[in-house]
DSSP file (Angstrom, degrees, kcal/mol; ACC not computed):
  #  RESIDUE AA STRUCTURE BP1 BP2  ACC     N-H-->O    O-->H-N    N-H-->O    O-->H-N    TCO  KAPPA ALPHA  PHI   PSI    X-CA   Y-CA   Z-CA
    1    1 A X              0   0    0      0, 0.0     2,-0.1     0, 0.0     3,-0.1   0.000 360.0 360.0 360.0 146.5   51.6 -169.1  161.7
    2    2 A X        -     0   0    0      1,-0.1     2,-0.1     3,-0.0     3,-0.1  -0.421 360.0 -98.7 -71.1 145.3   50.7 -165.4  161.3
    3    3 A X        -     0   0    0     -2,-0.1    -1,-0.1     1,-0.1     2,-0.1  -0.432  45.4-107.8 -65.0 135.3   47.2 -164.6  160.1
    4    4 A X    >   -     0   0    0      1,-0.1     3,-0.6    -2,-0.1    -1,-0.1  -0.374  14.8-151.3 -67.6 140.1   47.2 -163.9  156.3
    5    5 A X  T 3  S+     0   0    0      1,-0.2    -1,-0.1    -2,-0.1    -2,-0.1   0.583  92.3  66.1 -82.2 -11.5   46.8 -160.3  155.2
    6    6 A X  T >>  +     0   0    0      2,-0.1     3,-2.6     3,-0.1     4,-0.7   0.349  65.1 142.8 -94.7   6.6   45.2 -161.5  152.0
    7    7 A X  T <4 S-     0   0    0     -3,-0.6     8,-0.1     1,-0.3     6,-0.1  -0.258  83.0  -6.4 -53.9 120.3   42.1 -163.1  153.5
    8    8 A X  T 34 S+     0   0    0      6,-0.5    -1,-0.3     3,-0.2     5,-0.1   0.482 108.0 106.3  76.6   2.7   39.2 -162.4  151.2
    9    9 A X  T <4 S+     0   0    0     -3,-2.6    -2,-0.1     5,-0.1     3,-0.1   0.888  88.0  18.3 -82.8 -39.6   41.2 -160.2  148.9
   10   10 A X  S  < S+     0   0    0     -4,-0.7     2,-0.3     1,-0.2    -3,-0.1   0.776 122.5  24.2-106.7 -31.8   41.8 -162.4  145.9
   11   11 A X  S >  S-     0   0    0      3,-0.0     3,-1.4    35,-0.0    -1,-0.2  -0.945  88.2 -79.5-141.7 156.8   39.3 -165.2  145.9
   12   12 A X  T 3  S-     0   0    0     -2,-0.3    34,-0.1     1,-0.3    -3,-0.1  -0.305 107.6 -10.0 -58.5 128.1   35.8 -166.1  147.2
   13   13 A X  T 3  S+     0   0    0      1,-0.2     2,-0.6    -5,-0.1    -1,-0.3   0.770  81.8 178.5  56.2  33.2   35.8 -167.2  150.9
   14   14 A X    <   +     0   0    0     -3,-1.4    -6,-0.5    -8,-0.1     2,-0.4  -0.564  10.8 162.4 -73.8 116.6   39.6 -167.4  151.2
   15   15 A X     >  -     0   0    0     -2,-0.6     4,-2.7    -8,-0.1     5,-0.2  -0.814  15.5-173.6-133.4  90.2   40.4 -168.4  154.7
   16   16 A X  H  > S+     0   0    0     -2,-0.4     4,-2.7     1,-0.2     5,-0.2   0.844  83.2  53.4 -59.0 -36.6   44.0 -169.7  154.8
   17   17 A X  H  > S+     0   0    0      2,-0.2     4,-2.0     1,-0.2    -1,-0.2   0.926 112.7  43.2 -65.2 -43.5   43.8 -170.8  158.4
   18   18 A X  H  > S+     0   0    0     -3,-0.2     4,-2.5     2,-0.2    -2,-0.2   0.916 114.9  49.7 -67.7 -42.9   40.7 -172.9  157.9
   19   19 A X  H  X S+     0   0    0     -4,-2.7     4,-2.2     1,-0.2    -2,-0.2   0.925 110.3  50.7 -61.3 -44.3   42.0 -174.3  154.6
   20   20 A X  H  X S+     0   0    0     -4,-2.7     4,-2.2    -5,-0.2    -1,-0.2   0.902 110.8  49.5 -59.2 -42.6   45.3 -175.3  156.3
   21   21 A X  H  X S+     0   0    0     -4,-2.0     4,-1.8     2,-0.2    -1,-0.2   0.917 110.0  49.8 -64.5 -44.2   43.4 -177.0  159.1
   22   22 A X  H  <>S+     0   0    0     -4,-2.5     5,-2.2     1,-0.2    -1,-0.2   0.875 111.1  50.0 -63.7 -36.8   41.2 -179.0  156.7
   23   23 A X  H ><5S+     0   0    0     -4,-2.2     3,-1.7     1,-0.2    -1,-0.2   0.915 108.9  51.5 -66.8 -42.6   44.3 -180.1  154.8
   24   24 A X  H 3<5S+     0   0    0     -4,-2.2    -2,-0.2     1,-0.3    -1,-0.2   0.823 105.7  55.6 -63.6 -30.3   46.0 -181.2  158.0
   25   25 A X  T 3<5S-     0   0    0     -4,-1.8    -1,-0.3    -5,-0.1    -2,-0.2   0.443 115.0-123.3 -78.9   0.6   42.8 -183.2  158.8
   26   26 A X  T < 5 +     0   0    0     -3,-1.7    -3,-0.2     1,-0.2     2,-0.1   0.850  47.7 172.5  59.0  39.4   43.4 -184.9  155.5
   27   27 A X      < -     0   0    0     -5,-2.2    34,-0.4     1,-0.1    -1,-0.2  -0.469  30.8-114.4 -73.2 150.1   39.9 -184.0  154.2
   28   28 A X     >  -     0   0    0     -2,-0.1     4,-2.3    32,-0.1     5,-0.2  -0.326  27.6-102.3 -81.0 167.2   39.1 -184.7  150.6
   29   29 A X  H  > S+     0   0    0     32,-2.8     4,-2.8     1,-0.2     5,-0.2   0.898 120.5  51.1 -58.2 -44.7   38.5 -182.0  147.9
   30   30 A X  H  > S+     0   0    0     31,-0.2     4,-2.1     1,-0.2    -1,-0.2   0.899 110.7  48.6 -63.5 -40.0   34.7 -182.5  148.0
   31   31 A X  H  > S+     0   0    0      2,-0.2     4,-2.7     1,-0.2    -1,-0.2   0.921 113.6  46.7 -64.0 -43.6   34.6 -182.2  151.8
   32   32 A X  H  X S+     0   0    0     -4,-2.3     4,-2.8     2,-0.2     5,-0.2   0.912 111.0  51.5 -66.3 -42.7   36.7 -179.0  151.7
   33   33 A X  H  X>S+     0   0    0     -4,-2.8     5,-2.0     1,-0.2     4,-0.9   0.908 113.8  44.8 -61.0 -41.2   34.6 -177.5  148.8
   34   34 A X  H  <5S+     0   0    0     -4,-2.1     3,-0.3    -5,-0.2    -2,-0.2   0.930 114.1  48.8 -68.0 -45.1   31.4 -178.1  150.8
   35   35 A X  H  <5S+     0   0    0     -4,-2.7    -2,-0.2     1,-0.2    -1,-0.2   0.898 120.9  35.1 -61.3 -43.4   32.8 -176.8  154.1
   36   36 A X  H  <5S-     0   0    0     -4,-2.8    -1,-0.2    -5,-0.2    -2,-0.2   0.501 104.9-128.0 -91.3  -4.9   34.2 -173.6  152.5
   37   37 A X  T  <5 +     0   0    0     -4,-0.9     2,-0.3    -3,-0.3    -3,-0.2   0.948  64.2 128.2  55.5  54.0   31.3 -173.3  150.0
   38   38 A X      < -     0   0    0     -5,-2.0    -1,-0.2    -6,-0.1    -2,-0.1  -0.889  58.2-107.5-133.6 164.2   33.6 -172.9  147.1
   39   39 A X     >  -     0   0    0     -2,-0.3     4,-2.3    -3,-0.1     5,-0.2  -0.330  36.1-103.9 -84.2 170.8   34.0 -174.5  143.6
   40   40 A X  H  > S+     0   0    0      1,-0.2     4,-2.4     2,-0.2     5,-0.2   0.899 123.6  52.5 -60.5 -41.5   36.8 -176.9  142.6
   41   41 A X  H  > S+     0   0    0      1,-0.2     4,-2.5     2,-0.2    -1,-0.2   0.918 109.4  48.4 -62.6 -43.5   38.4 -174.1  140.6
   42   42 A X  H  > S+     0   0    0      2,-0.2     4,-2.9     1,-0.2    -1,-0.2   0.890 110.4  51.9 -64.2 -39.1   38.4 -171.8  143.7
   43   43 A X  H  X S+     0   0    0     -4,-2.3     4,-2.6     2,-0.2    -2,-0.2   0.927 110.3  48.2 -62.4 -44.3   39.8 -174.6  145.9
   44   44 A X  H  X S+     0   0    0     -4,-2.4     4,-2.1     2,-0.2    -2,-0.2   0.928 113.4  47.9 -61.2 -44.9   42.6 -175.1  143.4
   45   45 A X  H  X S+     0   0    0     -4,-2.5     4,-2.0     1,-0.2    -2,-0.2   0.912 113.0  47.8 -61.8 -44.4   43.3 -171.4  143.3
   46   46 A X  H  X S+     0   0    0     -4,-2.9     4,-2.6     1,-0.2    -1,-0.2   0.865 108.1  55.3 -67.2 -36.0   43.3 -171.1  147.1
   47   47 A X  H  X S+     0   0    0     -4,-2.6     4,-2.7     2,-0.2    -1,-0.2   0.923 107.9  49.3 -61.5 -43.9   45.6 -174.1  147.4
   48   48 A X  H  X S+     0   0    0     -4,-2.1     4,-2.0     1,-0.2    -2,-0.2   0.908 111.9  48.6 -62.1 -41.4   48.1 -172.4  145.2
   49   49 A X  H  X S+     0   0    0     -4,-2.0     4,-2.4     2,-0.2    -2,-0.2   0.913 112.3  48.4 -64.4 -42.5   47.9 -169.2  147.2
   50   50 A X  H  X S+     0   0    0     -4,-2.6     4,-2.9     2,-0.2     5,-0.3   0.913 110.4  50.6 -64.7 -43.6   48.3 -171.1  150.5
   51   51 A X  H  X>S+     0   0    0     -4,-2.7     4,-1.4     1,-0.2     5,-1.2   0.888 111.3  49.4 -62.1 -38.2   51.3 -173.0  149.2
   52   52 A X  H  <5S+     0   0    0     -4,-2.0    -2,-0.2    -5,-0.2    -1,-0.2   0.919 113.3  46.1 -65.9 -44.1   52.9 -169.7  148.1
   53   53 A X  H  <5S+     0   0    0     -4,-2.4    -2,-0.2     1,-0.2    -1,-0.2   0.914 122.1  35.6 -63.6 -43.9   52.2 -168.1  151.5
   54   54 A X  H  <5S-     0   0    0     -4,-2.9    -1,-0.2     2,-0.2    -2,-0.2   0.596  97.4-134.5 -87.9 -11.9   53.5 -171.1  153.5
   55   55 A X  T  <5S+     0   0    0     -4,-1.4     2,-0.3    -5,-0.3    -3,-0.2   0.924  70.5 112.2  53.6  46.2   56.3 -172.0  151.0
   56   56 A X      < -     0   0    0     -5,-1.2     2,-0.4    -6,-0.2    -1,-0.2  -0.985  68.9-120.1-146.4 148.8   55.1 -175.6  151.4
   57   57 A X        -     0   0    0     -2,-0.3     2,-0.3    -3,-0.1    -9,-0.0  -0.790  28.8-170.1 -94.7 135.6   53.4 -178.2  149.1
   58   58 A X        -     0   0    0     -2,-0.4     2,-0.5   -11,-0.1    -7,-0.1  -0.914  11.3-147.1-122.5 150.8   50.1 -179.6  150.2
   59   59 A X        -     0   0    0     -2,-0.3     2,-0.6   -36,-0.1   -33,-0.1  -0.975   6.3-166.9-119.1 130.1   48.1 -182.5  148.7
   60   60 A X    >   -     0   0    0     -2,-0.5     3,-2.0   -34,-0.0     4,-0.4  -0.949  28.4-124.3-114.4 110.6   44.3 -182.5  148.7
   61   61 A X  T 3  S+     0   0    0     -2,-0.6   -32,-2.8   -34,-0.4   -31,-0.2  -0.280  91.8  11.5 -55.8 129.3   42.9 -186.0  147.9
   62   62 A X  T >  S+     0   0    0    -34,-0.2     3,-0.7   -33,-0.1    -1,-0.3   0.290  91.6 112.5  90.6  -9.7   40.6 -185.9  144.9
   63   63 A X  T <  S+     0   0    0     -3,-2.0    -2,-0.1     1,-0.2   -19,-0.1   0.895  86.7  33.6 -65.5 -38.9   41.4 -182.3  143.8
   64   64 A X  T 3  S+     0   0    0     -4,-0.4    -1,-0.2     2,-0.0     3,-0.1   0.317  89.5 122.8-100.8   8.5   43.0 -183.4  140.6
   65   65 A X  S <  S-     0   0    0     -3,-0.7     3,-0.1     1,-0.1    -4,-0.0  -0.384  73.5-100.1 -65.1 146.8   40.9 -186.5  139.9
   66   66 A X        -     0   0    0      1,-0.1    -1,-0.1    -2,-0.0    -2,-0.0  -0.348  50.7 -88.7 -64.3 152.4   39.1 -186.4  136.5
   67   67 A X        -     0   0    0      1,-0.1    -1,-0.1    -3,-0.1     2,-0.1  -0.279  43.0-117.4 -63.6 147.4   35.4 -185.3  136.8
   68   68 A X     >  -     0   0    0      1,-0.1     4,-2.3    -3,-0.1     5,-0.2  -0.306  26.9-106.0 -76.4 166.7   32.8 -188.0  137.4
   69   69 A X  H  > S+     0   0    0      1,-0.2     4,-1.9     2,-0.2    -1,-0.1   0.870 122.7  55.4 -60.8 -36.5   30.1 -188.8  134.8
   70   70 A X  H  > S+     0   0    0      2,-0.2     4,-0.8     1,-0.2    -1,-0.2   0.908 108.4  47.2 -63.5 -42.6   27.6 -187.1  137.1
   71   71 A X  H >4 S+     0   0    0      1,-0.2     3,-0.8     2,-0.2     4,-0.5   0.911 111.2  51.1 -64.9 -42.4   29.7 -183.9  137.2
   72   72 A X  H >< S+     0   0    0     -4,-2.3     3,-1.2     1,-0.2     4,-0.5   0.860 101.2  63.5 -62.4 -35.1   30.1 -184.0  133.4
   73   73 A X  H 3< S+     0   0    0     -4,-1.9     3,-0.3     1,-0.3    -1,-0.2   0.814 105.2  45.3 -59.9 -31.4   26.3 -184.4  133.0
   74   74 A X  T XX S+     0   0    0     -4,-0.8     3,-1.4    -3,-0.8     4,-0.5   0.483  85.9  91.3 -93.4  -4.0   25.8 -180.9  134.6
   75   75 A X  H X> S+     0   0    0     -3,-1.2     3,-1.5    -4,-0.5     4,-0.7   0.861  77.1  64.6 -59.1 -36.9   28.5 -179.0  132.6
   76   76 A X  H 3> S+     0   0    0     -4,-0.5     4,-0.6    -3,-0.3    -1,-0.3   0.755 100.2  53.2 -61.7 -22.3   26.0 -178.1  129.9
   77   77 A X  H <> S+     0   0    0     -3,-1.4     4,-2.5     1,-0.2    -1,-0.3   0.632  89.2  77.5 -86.8 -14.2   24.1 -176.0  132.5
   78   78 A X  H << S+     0   0    0     -3,-1.5    -1,-0.2    -4,-0.5    -2,-0.2   0.881  95.6  47.3 -63.6 -37.3   27.1 -174.0  133.6
   79   79 A X  H  < S+     0   0    0     -4,-0.7    -1,-0.2    -3,-0.2    -2,-0.2   0.937 127.5  23.9 -69.6 -47.2   27.0 -171.7  130.6
   80   80 A X  H  < S-     0   0    0     -4,-0.6    -2,-0.2     1,-0.3    -1,-0.2   0.545 102.8-133.3 -97.7  -9.7   23.3 -171.0  130.6
   81   81 A X     <  -     0   0    0     -4,-2.5     2,-0.4    -5,-0.1    -1,-0.3  -0.449  57.3 -22.1  84.2-165.7   22.5 -171.6  134.3
   82   82 A X        -     0   0    0     -2,-0.1     2,-0.5    -4,-0.1    -4,-0.0  -0.664  65.4-157.4 -82.3 131.2   19.6 -173.6  135.4
   83   83 A X        -     0   0    0     -2,-0.4     2,-0.4     0, 0.0    -2,-0.1  -0.947   5.5-165.8-115.8 124.9   16.8 -173.8  132.9
   84   84 A X        -     0   0    0     -2,-0.5     2,-0.1     4,-0.0    -2,-0.0  -0.892  22.6-121.8-107.7 137.5   13.2 -174.6  133.8
   85   85 A X     >  -     0   0    0     -2,-0.4     4,-2.2     1,-0.1     5,-0.2  -0.379  22.1-117.2 -71.9 156.4   10.7 -175.6  131.3
   86   86 A X  H  > S+     0   0    0      1,-0.2     4,-2.5     2,-0.2     5,-0.2   0.894 116.7  54.0 -59.0 -40.5    7.5 -173.5  130.9
   87   87 A X  H  > S+     0   0    0      1,-0.2     4,-2.3     2,-0.2    -1,-0.2   0.905 107.4  49.5 -62.7 -42.4    5.5 -176.5  131.9
   88   88 A X  H  > S+     0   0    0      2,-0.2     4,-1.5     1,-0.2    -1,-0.2   0.911 111.7  48.3 -64.9 -41.9    7.5 -177.0  135.1
   89   89 A X  H  <>S+     0   0    0     -4,-2.2     5,-2.9     2,-0.2     4,-0.3   0.902 111.2  50.1 -66.0 -40.5    7.2 -173.3  136.1
   90   90 A X  H ><5S+     0   0    0     -4,-2.5     3,-1.6     1,-0.2    -1,-0.2   0.912 108.0  53.4 -62.5 -42.0    3.4 -173.4  135.5
   91   91 A X  H 3<5S+     0   0    0     -4,-2.3    -1,-0.2     1,-0.3    -2,-0.2   0.836 107.8  51.8 -60.5 -33.2    3.1 -176.5  137.6
   92   92 A X  T 3<5S-     0   0    0     -4,-1.5    -1,-0.3    -5,-0.1    -2,-0.2   0.435 127.6 -99.0 -85.5   0.8    4.9 -174.6  140.4
   93   93 A X  T < 5S+     0   0    0     -3,-1.6     2,-0.2     1,-0.3    -3,-0.2   0.521  79.7 132.5  97.6   5.1    2.5 -171.7  140.2
   94   94 A X      < -     0   0    0     -5,-2.9    -1,-0.3    -6,-0.2     2,-0.3  -0.618  36.7-160.8 -88.3 151.7    4.6 -169.3  138.1
   95   95 A X    >   -     0   0    0     -2,-0.2     3,-2.5     1,-0.0    -5,-0.0  -0.895  39.1 -74.8-125.9 158.0    3.1 -167.5  135.0
   96   96 A X  T 3  S+     0   0    0     -2,-0.3     3,-0.1     1,-0.3    -1,-0.0  -0.271 121.7  24.5 -52.6 132.8    4.9 -165.9  132.1
   97   97 A X  T 3  S+     0   0    0      1,-0.3    -1,-0.3    -3,-0.0     2,-0.0   0.232  88.6 135.1  94.2 -13.0    6.4 -162.6  133.2
   98   98 A X    <   -     0   0    0     -3,-2.5    -1,-0.3     1,-0.0     2,-0.3  -0.371  43.3-147.2 -65.8 147.9    6.7 -163.6  136.9
   99   99 A X        -     0   0    0     -3,-0.1    15,-2.2    -2,-0.0     2,-0.3  -0.855  18.0-179.7-112.6 152.9    9.9 -162.7  138.7
  100  100 A X  E     -A  113   0A   0     -2,-0.3     2,-0.3    13,-0.3    13,-0.2  -0.980  21.5-132.7-147.4 159.3   11.5 -164.7  141.4
  101  101 A X  E     -A  112   0A   0     11,-2.7    11,-2.7    -2,-0.3     2,-0.5  -0.856  21.5-131.3-110.4 152.2   14.5 -164.7  143.6
  102  102 A X  E     -A  111   0A   0     -2,-0.3     2,-0.5     9,-0.2     9,-0.2  -0.898  19.7-169.5-106.6 128.5   16.7 -167.7  144.2
  103  103 A X  E     -A  110   0A   0      7,-3.1     7,-3.4    -2,-0.5     2,-0.6  -0.968   7.9-154.3-117.8 129.5   17.6 -168.7  147.8
  104  104 A X  E     +A  109   0A   0     -2,-0.5     2,-0.5     5,-0.2     5,-0.2  -0.920  14.6 177.4-107.3 122.9   20.3 -171.3  148.5
  105  105 A X  E >   -A  108   0A   0      3,-2.4     3,-2.6    -2,-0.6     2,-0.3  -0.957  58.4 -66.6-127.4 110.8   20.0 -173.1  151.9
  106  106 A X  T 3  S-     0   0    0     -2,-0.5     0, 0.0     1,-0.3     0, 0.0  -0.251 123.2  -6.5  47.5-104.7   22.6 -175.8  152.5
  107  107 A X  T 3  S+     0   0    0     -2,-0.3     2,-0.3    -3,-0.1    -1,-0.3   0.086 122.5  82.7-107.6  24.0   21.7 -178.5  149.9
  108  108 A X  E <   -A  105   0A   0     -3,-2.6    -3,-2.4     2,-0.0     2,-0.5  -0.940  58.0-153.0-128.6 149.7   18.5 -176.8  148.6
  109  109 A X  E     -A  104   0A   0     -2,-0.3     2,-0.4    -5,-0.2    -5,-0.2  -0.992  19.1-165.8-117.3 126.8   17.7 -174.1  146.0
  110  110 A X  E     -A  103   0A   0     -7,-3.4    -7,-3.1    -2,-0.5     2,-0.5  -0.946   9.8-152.1-118.9 130.9   14.4 -172.3  146.7
  111  111 A X  E     -A  102   0A   0     -2,-0.4     2,-0.5    -9,-0.2    -9,-0.2  -0.899  14.0-168.6-100.7 126.0   12.6 -170.1  144.2
  112  112 A X  E     -A  101   0A   0    -11,-2.7   -11,-2.7    -2,-0.5     2,-0.2  -0.964  21.3-125.7-117.3 127.5   10.5 -167.4  145.8
  113  113 A X  E      A  100   0A   0     -2,-0.5   -13,-0.3   -13,-0.2   -15,-0.0  -0.471 360.0 360.0 -68.0 135.8    8.0 -165.3  143.8
  114  114 A X              0   0    0    -15,-2.2   -14,-0.2    -2,-0.2    -1,-0.1   0.367 360.0 360.0-121.0 360.0    8.6 -161.6  144.1
């Protein structure tokens, strides 16, 4: 198949060739999201784009499954982001007015004081 001209144009980390390969390997939605570092919504969007480009229907196991209780538990934080209590920040060495940057490394989030 010809390389897509739309790579990276419409959605975060869109790589149709890699997505097509992961689908052919019958990877599940969670595996694909982790591999491509995208959300469930982005995966769904990219799947629609790929199907349109290829004029073919693809199935990704688990993509349309209802959210688990664990996923639902974290929904309340999506609107406001991650919230740390004052006590937790003080325990970690932060003081009111301190600024920090957030670094994401694989499966960890690191706060660095700046």
